[in-house]
All heavy atoms as TSV, in Angstrom:
chain	resi	resn	atom	element	x	y	z
A	1	MET	N	N	-5.124	9.860	6.294
A	1	MET	CA	C	-6.454	10.207	5.847
A	1	MET	C	C	-7.082	11.197	6.812
A	1	MET	O	O	-6.830	11.141	8.011
A	1	MET	CB	C	-7.338	8.967	5.792
A	1	MET	CG	C	-7.561	8.493	4.389
A	1	MET	SD	S	-8.546	6.982	4.308
A	1	MET	CE	C	-10.176	7.604	4.551
A	2	GLY	N	N	-7.865	12.085	6.270
A	2	GLY	CA	C	-8.611	12.982	7.120
A	2	GLY	C	C	-7.868	14.224	7.579
A	2	GLY	O	O	-8.325	14.914	8.476
A	3	TYR	N	N	-6.718	14.530	6.953
A	3	TYR	CA	C	-5.973	15.723	7.324
A	3	TYR	C	C	-6.750	16.976	6.861
A	3	TYR	O	O	-7.227	17.015	5.745
A	3	TYR	CB	C	-4.626	15.756	6.667
A	3	TYR	CG	C	-3.550	14.942	7.370
A	3	TYR	CD1	C	-3.387	13.610	7.096
A	3	TYR	CD2	C	-2.717	15.551	8.313
A	3	TYR	CE1	C	-2.398	12.872	7.739
A	3	TYR	CE2	C	-1.723	14.819	8.937
A	3	TYR	CZ	C	-1.584	13.460	8.670
A	3	TYR	OH	O	-0.622	12.745	9.302
A	4	SER	N	N	-6.759	17.980	7.718
A	4	SER	CA	C	-7.223	19.291	7.272
A	4	SER	C	C	-6.045	19.934	6.588
A	4	SER	O	O	-4.903	19.459	6.706
A	4	SER	CB	C	-7.672	20.124	8.483
A	4	SER	OG	O	-6.554	20.494	9.269
A	5	GLY	N	N	-6.269	21.034	5.907
A	5	GLY	CA	C	-5.196	21.748	5.280
A	5	GLY	C	C	-4.147	22.212	6.282
A	5	GLY	O	O	-2.916	22.065	6.046
A	6	GLU	N	N	-4.620	22.680	7.418
A	6	GLU	CA	C	-3.693	23.157	8.450
A	6	GLU	C	C	-2.875	22.004	9.030
A	6	GLU	O	O	-1.664	22.114	9.251
A	6	GLU	CB	C	-4.485	23.873	9.564
A	6	GLU	CG	C	-3.598	24.495	10.614
A	6	GLU	CD	C	-4.435	25.277	11.643
A	6	GLU	OE1	O	-5.312	26.038	11.232
A	6	GLU	OE2	O	-4.151	25.101	12.845
A	7	GLU	N	N	-3.537	20.895	9.310
A	7	GLU	CA	C	-2.823	19.731	9.843
A	7	GLU	C	C	-1.793	19.204	8.873
A	7	GLU	O	O	-0.681	18.836	9.267
A	7	GLU	CB	C	-3.824	18.609	10.164
A	7	GLU	CG	C	-4.726	18.906	11.338
A	7	GLU	CD	C	-5.879	17.920	11.436
A	7	GLU	OE1	O	-6.307	17.335	10.432
A	7	GLU	OE2	O	-6.364	17.752	12.574
A	8	ALA	N	N	-2.131	19.173	7.588
A	8	ALA	CA	C	-1.191	18.725	6.564
A	8	ALA	C	C	0.012	19.636	6.503
A	8	ALA	O	O	1.145	19.161	6.480
A	8	ALA	CB	C	-1.895	18.658	5.216
A	9	ALA	N	N	-0.209	20.953	6.500
A	9	ALA	CA	C	0.884	21.897	6.457
A	9	ALA	C	C	1.790	21.760	7.660
A	9	ALA	O	O	3.030	21.814	7.537
A	9	ALA	CB	C	0.357	23.336	6.332
A	10	GLN	N	N	1.224	21.585	8.842
A	10	GLN	CA	C	2.010	21.434	10.059
A	10	GLN	C	C	2.848	20.153	10.023
A	10	GLN	O	O	4.007	20.148	10.419
A	10	GLN	CB	C	1.116	21.436	11.287
A	10	GLN	CG	C	0.513	22.785	11.590
A	10	GLN	CD	C	-0.494	22.735	12.726
A	10	GLN	OE1	O	-0.873	21.689	13.213
A	10	GLN	NE2	N	-0.966	23.905	13.126
A	11	ALA	N	N	2.269	19.046	9.584
A	11	ALA	CA	C	2.966	17.776	9.533
A	11	ALA	C	C	4.141	17.853	8.541
A	11	ALA	O	O	5.222	17.325	8.809
A	11	ALA	CB	C	2.010	16.653	9.155
A	12	VAL	N	N	3.954	18.472	7.406
A	12	VAL	CA	C	5.021	18.612	6.405
A	12	VAL	C	C	6.085	19.534	6.966
A	12	VAL	O	O	7.281	19.238	6.885
A	12	VAL	CB	C	4.457	19.097	5.064
A	12	VAL	CG1	C	5.601	19.470	4.114
A	12	VAL	CG2	C	3.559	18.033	4.437
A	13	ALA	N	N	5.691	20.659	7.548
A	13	ALA	CA	C	6.660	21.596	8.090
A	13	ALA	C	C	7.502	20.990	9.221
A	13	ALA	O	O	8.678	21.303	9.389
A	13	ALA	CB	C	5.949	22.854	8.590
A	14	ALA	N	N	6.880	20.105	10.015
A	14	ALA	CA	C	7.587	19.455	11.118
A	14	ALA	C	C	8.450	18.275	10.640
A	14	ALA	O	O	9.138	17.678	11.462
A	14	ALA	CB	C	6.554	18.967	12.150
A	15	GLY	N	N	8.410	17.960	9.379
A	15	GLY	CA	C	9.190	16.869	8.858
A	15	GLY	C	C	8.619	15.501	9.139
A	15	GLY	O	O	9.265	14.491	8.946
A	16	GLN	N	N	7.371	15.450	9.609
A	16	GLN	CA	C	6.693	14.177	9.878
A	16	GLN	C	C	6.295	13.484	8.580
A	16	GLN	O	O	6.196	12.269	8.544
A	16	GLN	CB	C	5.458	14.377	10.761
A	16	GLN	CG	C	5.772	14.951	12.109
A	16	GLN	CD	C	4.505	15.370	12.857
A	16	GLN	OE1	O	3.557	15.838	12.267
A	16	GLN	NE2	N	4.534	15.198	14.176
A	17	LEU	N	N	5.987	14.264	7.552
A	17	LEU	CA	C	5.559	13.745	6.263
A	17	LEU	C	C	6.251	14.526	5.157
A	17	LEU	O	O	6.607	15.698	5.377
A	17	LEU	CB	C	4.048	13.924	6.092
A	17	LEU	CG	C	3.130	13.312	7.164
A	17	LEU	CD1	C	1.711	13.826	6.982
A	17	LEU	CD2	C	3.201	11.831	7.069
A	18	ASP	N	N	6.409	13.912	4.014
A	18	ASP	CA	C	6.950	14.635	2.858
A	18	ASP	C	C	5.820	15.314	2.077
A	18	ASP	O	O	6.029	16.330	1.438
A	18	ASP	CB	C	7.690	13.685	1.929
A	18	ASP	CG	C	8.986	13.197	2.565
A	18	ASP	OD1	O	9.638	13.972	3.285
A	18	ASP	OD2	O	9.358	12.027	2.321
A	19	ALA	N	N	4.635	14.709	2.109
A	19	ALA	CA	C	3.501	15.225	1.357
A	19	ALA	C	C	2.216	14.613	1.922
A	19	ALA	O	O	2.233	13.591	2.610
A	19	ALA	CB	C	3.619	14.870	-0.109
A	20	VAL	N	N	1.113	15.266	1.634
A	20	VAL	CA	C	-0.214	14.762	2.009
A	20	VAL	C	C	-1.062	14.788	0.747
A	20	VAL	O	O	-1.072	15.776	0.041
A	20	VAL	CB	C	-0.867	15.619	3.116
A	20	VAL	CG1	C	-2.273	15.153	3.393
A	20	VAL	CG2	C	-0.015	15.595	4.373
A	21	ALA	N	N	-1.737	13.675	0.472
A	21	ALA	CA	C	-2.646	13.589	-0.670
A	21	ALA	C	C	-4.079	13.817	-0.182
A	21	ALA	O	O	-4.461	13.302	0.860
A	21	ALA	CB	C	-2.535	12.244	-1.349
A	22	PHE	N	N	-4.843	14.557	-0.970
A	22	PHE	CA	C	-6.234	14.811	-0.661
A	22	PHE	C	C	-7.063	14.178	-1.762
A	22	PHE	O	O	-7.150	14.745	-2.863
A	22	PHE	CB	C	-6.520	16.295	-0.585
A	22	PHE	CG	C	-5.840	16.997	0.571
A	22	PHE	CD1	C	-4.589	17.537	0.431
A	22	PHE	CD2	C	-6.478	17.086	1.783
A	22	PHE	CE1	C	-3.960	18.172	1.489
A	22	PHE	CE2	C	-5.857	17.712	2.871
A	22	PHE	CZ	C	-4.589	18.262	2.717
A	23	GLY	N	N	-7.736	13.083	-1.496
A	23	GLY	CA	C	-8.549	12.407	-2.535
A	23	GLY	C	C	-9.954	12.963	-2.588
A	23	GLY	O	O	-10.304	13.722	-3.473
A	24	VAL	N	N	-10.787	12.573	-1.616
A	24	VAL	CA	C	-12.173	13.018	-1.618
A	24	VAL	C	C	-12.303	14.549	-1.524
A	24	VAL	O	O	-13.083	15.124	-2.269
A	24	VAL	CB	C	-12.962	12.307	-0.511
A	24	VAL	CG1	C	-14.364	12.880	-0.350
A	24	VAL	CG2	C	-13.028	10.808	-0.787
A	25	PRO	N	N	-11.518	15.212	-0.661
A	25	PRO	CA	C	-11.646	16.675	-0.626
A	25	PRO	C	C	-11.315	17.340	-1.990
A	25	PRO	O	O	-11.945	18.323	-2.340
A	25	PRO	CB	C	-10.657	17.095	0.444
A	25	PRO	CG	C	-10.518	15.922	1.330
A	25	PRO	CD	C	-10.639	14.732	0.421
A	26	LEU	N	N	-10.367	16.756	-2.722
A	26	LEU	CA	C	-10.045	17.327	-4.024
A	26	LEU	C	C	-11.142	17.064	-5.028
A	26	LEU	O	O	-11.445	17.913	-5.857
A	26	LEU	CB	C	-8.704	16.778	-4.526
A	26	LEU	CG	C	-8.210	17.356	-5.832
A	26	LEU	CD1	C	-8.003	18.863	-5.718
A	26	LEU	CD2	C	-6.945	16.671	-6.292
A	27	LEU	N	N	-11.740	15.877	-4.933
A	27	LEU	CA	C	-12.852	15.584	-5.842
A	27	LEU	C	C	-13.989	16.580	-5.668
A	27	LEU	O	O	-14.572	17.071	-6.633
A	27	LEU	CB	C	-13.365	14.166	-5.547
A	27	LEU	CG	C	-14.535	13.671	-6.390
A	27	LEU	CD1	C	-14.137	13.549	-7.841
A	27	LEU	CD2	C	-15.009	12.336	-5.869
A	28	ALA	N	N	-14.305	16.911	-4.411
A	28	ALA	CA	C	-15.429	17.819	-4.136
A	28	ALA	C	C	-15.049	19.290	-4.228
A	28	ALA	O	O	-15.912	20.164	-4.218
A	28	ALA	CB	C	-15.970	17.533	-2.739
A	29	ASN	N	N	-13.735	19.560	-4.330
A	29	ASN	CA	C	-13.263	20.956	-4.388
A	29	ASN	C	C	-12.216	21.068	-5.480
A	29	ASN	O	O	-11.024	20.928	-5.217
A	29	ASN	CB	C	-12.657	21.335	-3.025
A	29	ASN	CG	C	-13.698	21.305	-1.916
A	29	ASN	OD1	O	-14.446	22.239	-1.742
A	29	ASN	ND2	N	-13.751	20.182	-1.211
A	30	PRO	N	N	-12.642	21.327	-6.703
A	30	PRO	CA	C	-11.694	21.373	-7.813
A	30	PRO	C	C	-10.646	22.479	-7.645
A	30	PRO	O	O	-9.603	22.432	-8.285
A	30	PRO	CB	C	-12.576	21.648	-9.044
A	30	PRO	CG	C	-13.835	22.213	-8.479
A	30	PRO	CD	C	-14.009	21.634	-7.128
A	31	ASP	N	N	-10.895	23.382	-6.750
A	31	ASP	CA	C	-9.971	24.476	-6.460
A	31	ASP	C	C	-9.369	24.346	-5.072
A	31	ASP	O	O	-9.087	25.342	-4.390
A	31	ASP	CB	C	-10.695	25.819	-6.608
A	31	ASP	CG	C	-11.995	25.863	-5.790
A	31	ASP	OD1	O	-12.392	24.837	-5.204
A	31	ASP	OD2	O	-12.592	26.957	-5.711
A	32	LEU	N	N	-9.161	23.104	-4.637
A	32	LEU	CA	C	-8.729	22.830	-3.249
A	32	LEU	C	C	-7.502	23.644	-2.842
A	32	LEU	O	O	-7.505	24.223	-1.758
A	32	LEU	CB	C	-8.500	21.335	-3.047
A	32	LEU	CG	C	-8.127	20.936	-1.634
A	32	LEU	CD1	C	-9.275	21.258	-0.646
A	32	LEU	CD2	C	-7.798	19.454	-1.569
A	33	PRO	N	N	-6.440	23.722	-3.624
A	33	PRO	CA	C	-5.270	24.491	-3.159
A	33	PRO	C	C	-5.613	25.943	-2.822
A	33	PRO	O	O	-5.162	26.463	-1.802
A	33	PRO	CB	C	-4.290	24.412	-4.326
A	33	PRO	CG	C	-4.653	23.126	-5.009
A	33	PRO	CD	C	-6.155	23.040	-4.873
A	34	ALA	N	N	-6.425	26.583	-3.659
A	34	ALA	CA	C	-6.813	27.979	-3.393
A	34	ALA	C	C	-7.641	28.074	-2.124
A	34	ALA	O	O	-7.470	28.994	-1.324
A	34	ALA	CB	C	-7.566	28.546	-4.586
A	35	ARG	N	N	-8.538	27.150	-1.941
A	35	ARG	CA	C	-9.374	27.144	-0.729
A	35	ARG	C	C	-8.543	26.971	0.533
A	35	ARG	O	O	-8.768	27.661	1.522
A	35	ARG	CB	C	-10.443	26.051	-0.807
A	35	ARG	CG	C	-11.554	26.348	-1.771
A	35	ARG	CD	C	-12.507	25.143	-1.820
A	35	ARG	NE	N	-13.518	25.280	-2.838
A	35	ARG	CZ	C	-14.812	25.508	-2.589
A	35	ARG	NH1	N	-15.259	25.588	-1.365
A	35	ARG	NH2	N	-15.668	25.612	-3.583
A	36	LEU	N	N	-7.598	26.028	0.492
A	36	LEU	CA	C	-6.760	25.800	1.649
A	36	LEU	C	C	-5.898	27.016	1.976
A	36	LEU	O	O	-5.775	27.403	3.139
A	36	LEU	CB	C	-5.869	24.555	1.431
A	36	LEU	CG	C	-6.592	23.231	1.340
A	36	LEU	CD1	C	-5.613	22.104	1.072
A	36	LEU	CD2	C	-7.402	22.954	2.602
A	37	ARG	N	N	-5.312	27.634	0.947
A	37	ARG	CA	C	-4.516	28.842	1.182
A	37	ARG	C	C	-5.324	29.955	1.803
A	37	ARG	O	O	-4.837	30.696	2.663
A	37	ARG	CB	C	-3.890	29.321	-0.129
A	37	ARG	CG	C	-2.639	28.601	-0.560
A	37	ARG	CD	C	-1.923	29.288	-1.704
A	37	ARG	NE	N	-2.711	29.353	-2.912
A	37	ARG	CZ	C	-2.765	28.401	-3.834
A	37	ARG	NH1	N	-2.108	27.289	-3.681
A	37	ARG	NH2	N	-3.515	28.548	-4.902
A	38	ALA	N	N	-6.566	30.107	1.376
A	38	ALA	CA	C	-7.430	31.196	1.844
A	38	ALA	C	C	-8.191	30.860	3.116
A	38	ALA	O	O	-8.831	31.718	3.704
A	38	ALA	CB	C	-8.423	31.578	0.726
A	39	GLY	N	N	-8.157	29.612	3.543
A	39	GLY	CA	C	-8.957	29.222	4.682
A	39	GLY	C	C	-10.444	29.224	4.378
A	39	GLY	O	O	-11.283	29.407	5.259
A	40	ALA	N	N	-10.760	29.026	3.110
A	40	ALA	CA	C	-12.143	29.055	2.649
A	40	ALA	C	C	-12.860	27.764	3.017
A	40	ALA	O	O	-12.244	26.712	3.176
A	40	ALA	CB	C	-12.197	29.273	1.142
A	41	PRO	N	N	-14.192	27.802	3.123
A	41	PRO	CA	C	-14.941	26.581	3.424
A	41	PRO	C	C	-14.846	25.594	2.267
A	41	PRO	O	O	-14.660	25.982	1.103
A	41	PRO	CB	C	-16.374	27.076	3.588
A	41	PRO	CG	C	-16.444	28.367	2.893
A	41	PRO	CD	C	-15.044	28.951	2.949
A	42	LEU	N	N	-14.961	24.315	2.600
A	42	LEU	CA	C	-14.893	23.274	1.592
A	42	LEU	C	C	-16.275	22.746	1.240
A	42	LEU	O	O	-17.153	22.694	2.099
A	42	LEU	CB	C	-14.038	22.093	2.095
A	42	LEU	CG	C	-12.602	22.373	2.461
A	42	LEU	CD1	C	-11.924	21.104	2.956
A	42	LEU	CD2	C	-11.848	23.018	1.308
A	43	ASN	N	N	-16.454	22.382	-0.037
A	43	ASN	CA	C	-17.678	21.668	-0.420
A	43	ASN	C	C	-17.669	20.335	0.222
A	43	ASN	O	O	-16.630	19.694	0.398
A	43	ASN	CB	C	-17.700	21.448	-1.957
A	43	ASN	CG	C	-17.789	22.712	-2.746
A	43	ASN	OD1	O	-18.444	23.659	-2.357
A	43	ASN	ND2	N	-17.105	22.751	-3.890
A	44	LYS	N	N	-18.850	19.844	0.588
A	44	LYS	CA	C	-18.970	18.496	1.156
A	44	LYS	C	C	-19.176	17.513	0.004
A	44	LYS	O	O	-20.006	17.743	-0.873
A	44	LYS	CB	C	-20.138	18.448	2.114
A	44	LYS	CG	C	-20.264	17.127	2.812
A	44	LYS	CD	C	-21.366	17.128	3.839
A	44	LYS	CE	C	-21.452	15.728	4.458
A	44	LYS	NZ	N	-22.536	15.630	5.416
A	45	ALA	N	N	-18.391	16.444	0.024
A	45	ALA	CA	C	-18.491	15.430	-1.043
A	45	ALA	C	C	-19.798	14.654	-0.874
A	45	ALA	O	O	-20.290	14.480	0.239
A	45	ALA	CB	C	-17.309	14.486	-0.948
A	46	ASN	N	N	-20.319	14.167	-1.994
A	46	ASN	CA	C	-21.526	13.353	-1.971
A	46	ASN	C	C	-21.145	11.925	-2.367
A	46	ASN	O	O	-21.103	11.597	-3.581
A	46	ASN	CB	C	-22.543	13.933	-2.941
A	46	ASN	CG	C	-23.823	13.122	-2.988
A	46	ASN	OD1	O	-23.966	12.109	-2.298
A	46	ASN	ND2	N	-24.764	13.541	-3.794
A	47	PRO	N	N	-20.867	11.044	-1.398
A	47	PRO	CA	C	-20.447	9.690	-1.718
A	47	PRO	C	C	-21.459	8.902	-2.543
A	47	PRO	O	O	-21.081	7.950	-3.234
A	47	PRO	CB	C	-20.266	9.025	-0.341
A	47	PRO	CG	C	-20.042	10.154	0.604
A	47	PRO	CD	C	-20.840	11.295	0.039
A	48	ALA	N	N	-22.698	9.276	-2.533
A	48	ALA	CA	C	-23.728	8.580	-3.334
A	48	ALA	C	C	-23.429	8.697	-4.822
A	48	ALA	O	O	-23.946	7.898	-5.621
A	48	ALA	CB	C	-25.117	9.099	-2.992
A	49	THR	N	N	-22.634	9.701	-5.208
A	49	THR	CA	C	-22.350	9.899	-6.633
A	49	THR	C	C	-20.997	9.306	-7.038
A	49	THR	O	O	-20.631	9.372	-8.203
A	49	THR	CB	C	-22.348	11.402	-6.980
A	49	THR	OG1	O	-21.329	12.075	-6.226
A	49	THR	CG2	C	-23.699	12.031	-6.701
A	50	PHE	N	N	-20.251	8.721	-6.098
A	50	PHE	CA	C	-18.976	8.130	-6.434
A	50	PHE	C	C	-19.178	6.914	-7.347
A	50	PHE	O	O	-20.091	6.102	-7.118
A	50	PHE	CB	C	-18.210	7.676	-5.178
A	50	PHE	CG	C	-17.772	8.825	-4.282
A	50	PHE	CD1	C	-17.165	8.541	-3.096
A	50	PHE	CD2	C	-17.972	10.148	-4.607
A	50	PHE	CE1	C	-16.740	9.557	-2.238
A	50	PHE	CE2	C	-17.538	11.174	-3.792
A	50	PHE	CZ	C	-16.942	10.866	-2.589
A	51	TYR	N	N	-18.368	6.781	-8.341
A	51	TYR	CA	C	-18.385	5.623	-9.264
A	51	TYR	C	C	-19.689	5.529	-10.026
A	51	TYR	O	O	-20.166	4.433	-10.305
A	51	TYR	CB	C	-18.063	4.331	-8.500
A	51	TYR	CG	C	-16.794	4.404	-7.739
A	51	TYR	CD1	C	-16.798	4.453	-6.354
A	51	TYR	CD2	C	-15.573	4.412	-8.403
A	51	TYR	CE1	C	-15.618	4.539	-5.638
A	51	TYR	CE2	C	-14.385	4.487	-7.691
A	51	TYR	CZ	C	-14.389	4.549	-6.318
A	51	TYR	OH	O	-13.241	4.634	-5.629
A	52	THR	N	N	-20.289	6.645	-10.337
A	52	THR	CA	C	-21.478	6.620	-11.153
A	52	THR	C	C	-21.151	7.219	-12.513
A	52	THR	O	O	-20.124	7.869	-12.676
A	52	THR	CB	C	-22.623	7.405	-10.507
A	52	THR	OG1	O	-22.214	8.751	-10.296
A	52	THR	CG2	C	-23.048	6.817	-9.181
A	53	GLU	N	N	-22.022	7.032	-13.463
A	53	GLU	CA	C	-21.824	7.604	-14.787
A	53	GLU	C	C	-22.220	9.066	-14.801
A	53	GLU	O	O	-23.045	9.506	-14.013
A	53	GLU	CB	C	-22.671	6.853	-15.807
A	53	GLU	CG	C	-22.228	5.419	-16.021
A	53	GLU	CD	C	-23.045	4.732	-17.093
A	53	GLU	OE1	O	-23.594	5.394	-17.979
A	53	GLU	OE2	O	-23.097	3.493	-17.034
A	54	GLY	N	N	-21.633	9.801	-15.668
A	54	GLY	CA	C	-21.966	11.212	-15.868
A	54	GLY	C	C	-21.192	12.145	-14.974
A	54	GLY	O	O	-20.365	11.739	-14.174
A	55	PRO	N	N	-21.483	13.446	-15.060
A	55	PRO	CA	C	-20.716	14.453	-14.347
A	55	PRO	C	C	-21.036	14.599	-12.869
A	55	PRO	O	O	-20.265	15.129	-12.092
A	55	PRO	CB	C	-21.062	15.769	-15.079
A	55	PRO	CG	C	-22.431	15.510	-15.624
A	55	PRO	CD	C	-22.433	14.025	-15.964
A	56	ALA	N	N	-22.229	14.079	-12.439
A	56	ALA	CA	C	-22.633	14.241	-11.033
A	56	ALA	C	C	-21.602	13.627	-10.099
A	56	ALA	O	O	-21.260	12.451	-10.199
A	56	ALA	CB	C	-23.994	13.594	-10.812
A	57	GLY	N	N	-21.076	14.462	-9.227
A	57	GLY	CA	C	-20.101	14.017	-8.277
A	57	GLY	C	C	-18.672	14.094	-8.764
A	57	GLY	O	O	-17.736	13.822	-8.000
A	58	TYR	N	N	-18.469	14.480	-10.028
A	58	TYR	CA	C	-17.136	14.577	-10.566
A	58	TYR	C	C	-16.819	15.981	-11.042
A	58	TYR	O	O	-15.797	16.549	-10.694
A	58	TYR	CB	C	-16.923	13.569	-11.709
A	58	TYR	CG	C	-16.920	12.147	-11.215
A	58	TYR	CD1	C	-18.054	11.372	-11.339
A	58	TYR	CD2	C	-15.805	11.607	-10.613
A	58	TYR	CE1	C	-18.065	10.060	-10.875
A	58	TYR	CE2	C	-15.815	10.318	-10.117
A	58	TYR	CZ	C	-16.946	9.538	-10.273
A	58	TYR	OH	O	-16.966	8.294	-9.795
A	59	THR	N	N	-17.688	16.540	-11.852
A	59	THR	CA	C	-17.398	17.876	-12.407
A	59	THR	C	C	-18.459	18.908	-12.107
A	59	THR	O	O	-18.462	19.970	-12.675
A	59	THR	CB	C	-17.238	17.769	-13.946
A	59	THR	OG1	O	-18.477	17.282	-14.494
A	59	THR	CG2	C	-16.100	16.847	-14.325
A	60	ASP	N	N	-19.348	18.588	-11.165
A	60	ASP	CA	C	-20.446	19.532	-10.884
A	60	ASP	C	C	-20.290	20.263	-9.553
A	60	ASP	O	O	-21.179	21.004	-9.172
A	60	ASP	CB	C	-21.789	18.814	-10.950
A	60	ASP	CG	C	-21.936	17.719	-9.904
A	60	ASP	OD1	O	-20.901	17.215	-9.402
A	60	ASP	OD2	O	-23.072	17.347	-9.606
A	61	TYR	N	N	-19.189	20.087	-8.856
A	61	TYR	CA	C	-19.013	20.789	-7.597
A	61	TYR	C	C	-18.626	22.251	-7.899
A	61	TYR	O	O	-17.841	22.523	-8.790
A	61	TYR	CB	C	-17.908	20.150	-6.770
A	61	TYR	CG	C	-18.297	18.852	-6.152
A	61	TYR	CD1	C	-17.870	17.646	-6.685
A	61	TYR	CD2	C	-19.117	18.803	-5.028
A	61	TYR	CE1	C	-18.231	16.434	-6.129
A	61	TYR	CE2	C	-19.476	17.604	-4.439
A	61	TYR	CZ	C	-19.029	16.428	-5.012
A	61	TYR	OH	O	-19.411	15.222	-4.435
A	62	PRO	N	N	-19.200	23.185	-7.161
A	62	PRO	CA	C	-18.934	24.591	-7.442
A	62	PRO	C	C	-17.535	25.038	-7.015
A	62	PRO	O	O	-16.972	24.531	-6.028
A	62	PRO	CB	C	-19.990	25.348	-6.626
A	62	PRO	CG	C	-20.341	24.405	-5.521
A	62	PRO	CD	C	-20.163	22.994	-6.077
A	63	TYR	N	N	-16.975	25.943	-7.771
A	63	TYR	CA	C	-15.722	26.586	-7.412
A	63	TYR	C	C	-15.997	27.652	-6.354
A	63	TYR	O	O	-17.062	28.277	-6.337
A	63	TYR	CB	C	-15.067	27.267	-8.637
A	63	TYR	CG	C	-14.336	26.260	-9.518
A	63	TYR	CD1	C	-15.039	25.485	-10.416
A	63	TYR	CD2	C	-12.974	26.146	-9.447
A	63	TYR	CE1	C	-14.380	24.564	-11.215
A	63	TYR	CE2	C	-12.295	25.241	-10.249
A	63	TYR	CZ	C	-13.006	24.479	-11.129
A	63	TYR	OH	O	-12.323	23.572	-11.914
A	64	TRP	N	N	-15.020	27.890	-5.511
A	64	TRP	CA	C	-15.090	28.932	-4.494
A	64	TRP	C	C	-14.974	30.295	-5.210
A	64	TRP	O	O	-14.159	30.452	-6.102
A	64	TRP	CB	C	-13.983	28.744	-3.485
A	64	TRP	CG	C	-13.899	29.840	-2.474
A	64	TRP	CD1	C	-14.879	30.237	-1.625
A	64	TRP	CD2	C	-12.782	30.646	-2.164
A	64	TRP	NE1	N	-14.422	31.260	-0.804
A	64	TRP	CE2	C	-13.125	31.514	-1.121
A	64	TRP	CE3	C	-11.496	30.706	-2.693
A	64	TRP	CZ2	C	-12.249	32.449	-0.598
A	64	TRP	CZ3	C	-10.624	31.646	-2.162
A	64	TRP	CH2	C	-11.005	32.494	-1.118
A	65	GLN	N	N	-15.820	31.219	-4.820
A	65	GLN	CA	C	-15.788	32.551	-5.410
A	65	GLN	C	C	-15.548	33.554	-4.317
A	65	GLN	O	O	-16.474	33.954	-3.608
A	65	GLN	CB	C	-17.121	32.832	-6.142
A	65	GLN	CG	C	-17.352	31.841	-7.285
A	65	GLN	CD	C	-18.636	32.145	-8.008
A	65	GLN	OE1	O	-19.326	33.118	-7.772
A	65	GLN	NE2	N	-18.971	31.236	-8.929
A	66	PRO	N	N	-14.271	33.943	-4.139
A	66	PRO	CA	C	-13.932	34.841	-3.013
A	66	PRO	C	C	-14.713	36.127	-3.006
A	66	PRO	O	O	-15.052	36.618	-1.937
A	66	PRO	CB	C	-12.454	35.102	-3.185
A	66	PRO	CG	C	-12.001	34.377	-4.393
A	66	PRO	CD	C	-13.142	33.607	-4.967
A	67	GLN	N	N	-15.012	36.690	-4.167
A	67	GLN	CA	C	-15.737	37.954	-4.165
A	67	GLN	C	C	-17.129	37.789	-3.578
A	67	GLN	O	O	-17.648	38.718	-2.967
A	67	GLN	CB	C	-15.814	38.556	-5.605
A	67	GLN	CG	C	-16.615	37.764	-6.597
A	67	GLN	CD	C	-15.869	36.607	-7.247
A	67	GLN	OE1	O	-14.765	36.256	-6.837
A	67	GLN	NE2	N	-16.490	35.997	-8.227
A	68	LEU	N	N	-17.741	36.623	-3.731
A	68	LEU	CA	C	-19.049	36.389	-3.129
A	68	LEU	C	C	-18.922	36.136	-1.628
A	68	LEU	O	O	-19.779	36.520	-0.845
A	68	LEU	CB	C	-19.748	35.191	-3.787
A	68	LEU	CG	C	-20.104	35.359	-5.250
A	68	LEU	CD1	C	-20.774	34.122	-5.781
A	68	LEU	CD2	C	-20.998	36.546	-5.452
A	69	ALA	N	N	-17.824	35.494	-1.223
A	69	ALA	CA	C	-17.624	35.204	0.222
A	69	ALA	C	C	-17.393	36.499	1.001
A	69	ALA	O	O	-17.645	36.545	2.176
A	69	ALA	CB	C	-16.419	34.268	0.375
A	70	MET	N	N	-16.924	37.517	0.341
A	70	MET	CA	C	-16.607	38.767	1.019
A	70	MET	C	C	-17.815	39.706	1.132
A	70	MET	O	O	-17.768	40.665	1.852
A	70	MET	CB	C	-15.475	39.503	0.305
A	70	MET	CG	C	-14.163	38.668	0.228
A	70	MET	SD	S	-13.541	38.177	1.834
A	70	MET	CE	C	-12.979	39.751	2.455
A	71	GLN	N	N	-18.887	39.417	0.457
A	71	GLN	CA	C	-20.057	40.290	0.479
A	71	GLN	C	C	-20.836	40.043	1.800
A	71	GLN	O	O	-20.989	38.923	2.231
A	71	GLN	CB	C	-20.965	40.024	-0.714
A	71	GLN	CG	C	-20.346	40.423	-2.016
A	71	GLN	CD	C	-21.274	40.094	-3.183
A	71	GLN	OE1	O	-22.347	39.548	-3.020
A	71	GLN	NE2	N	-20.818	40.448	-4.387
A	72	PRO	N	N	-21.357	41.115	2.395
A	72	PRO	CA	C	-22.166	40.932	3.604
A	72	PRO	C	C	-23.457	40.188	3.262
A	72	PRO	O	O	-24.007	40.308	2.198
A	72	PRO	CB	C	-22.450	42.371	4.078
A	72	PRO	CG	C	-22.146	43.242	2.924
A	72	PRO	CD	C	-21.218	42.497	2.001
A	73	ALA	N	N	-23.932	39.461	4.251
A	73	ALA	CA	C	-25.164	38.666	4.056
A	73	ALA	C	C	-26.379	39.545	4.136
A	73	ALA	O	O	-26.454	40.569	4.682
A	73	ALA	CB	C	-25.243	37.581	5.108
């Protein structure tokens, strides 16, 4: 639990693990594989919405938009 994308990749590459599962990070980041590949920031999960009815906390997290991340502030 608690692996960053980089830590997971290193552990798999070193043969320490066959795979790493991302539960909460995947819930909060529907595009987690793309974010990890790009080194993009992750959405923070909201545990207060876990196991509640409706889309809050399940389907309302924003997708990463690389074109917006590249624009100057």
